[in-house]
Every structure is written in structure tokens, then in C-alpha cells.
C-alpha positions, 0 to 999 in steps of 0.5 A: 471195662466189660469182661466176659468169662465163659466156661462150663465149670464154675470153679474155672470161672472163679479161678480166672476171677480170683487171679485177675489183677484187683484193679481190673476186677474192681473197676470192671463189669464181669459177665459169665456164661456156661456154654458156647451159645451163652458166649455168643449171646452175651457177646452180642448183647453186651459187647465186652472188651475182652472174652476168656473162653473155654473150648470143651462145653455143652450146647455149643463148644468154644470153637464154634462159639469163637467162629460165631463171635469173630464173624459178628466182630472180627476185632473181638479180643478173645483169649481161649483158656482150656485144658486142650493145649494140643497143637491142633487146638492152638492152630484152630483157635488162632486161625479163627481169630483168638489172640492165644490159647492159654493152658488151665489154670492160667496164672496171675502173671499171665492174666496181668500180661494179657491186660497190660498188652492192650493199652485200652485194658491196661492196669 
């Protein structure tokens, strides 16, 4: 499985990795990006099975990156993990095609639920 994690903060990316189920982490290729443009470029180059995306980033924000990715692949499996949990942000990302918006920091339990909820990604 290929997993793409895009967040401009290295600590946030490391927290997602640290909380990921060990079986998933050990058996997957993990790709990382630091901004929305890298999210789009890495997505198109590697076609990851799942993308964890922040919203507030330089170069291109997560909203714009999500729109480009969903335009490229309407079936993309994208979960937004962000500190911006306002109702308006939730509406925008779900309307754009993200599966959900998760508050930072995401828990180990929630990450396990996300992987378990997709039979082709399950633990």
C-alpha cells in the first residue's frame, strides 16, 4: 500500500506516522510532502492508496490541492487532518470529496478506524 502524508510541519507528519497501526506502517510505502503543490505532484506521480492532507500550508493550501486531486481522480481516498475544524472547513472539504475532516492531533484509534473502514486497506 502507498500512503501519502502532506503537512507543512514535520512534527505533524511524524505524529501521524507514530500513531499509524504498526502492521500498516511496516507493510506500506510512506510518501511525504510539505505543501499543497507537493501533494498534487506526489499524488499524480505515485497514485497513493490513501492521502492524509493538512489545510493550512504554503505554496498551495489543502483546499486547492484537494480540488486538483479530486479533479485528477474523483475516487481518491483523502482524509483531511487539520487544526481548522470549523464547520465551514468541514463543509468545504466534504463537498470537494474528502472522506472526512479530522482534528489534529489524530488518535491511534481513529487512524485504525480509517484503515479498517476500507477493506482494501484494512489491518
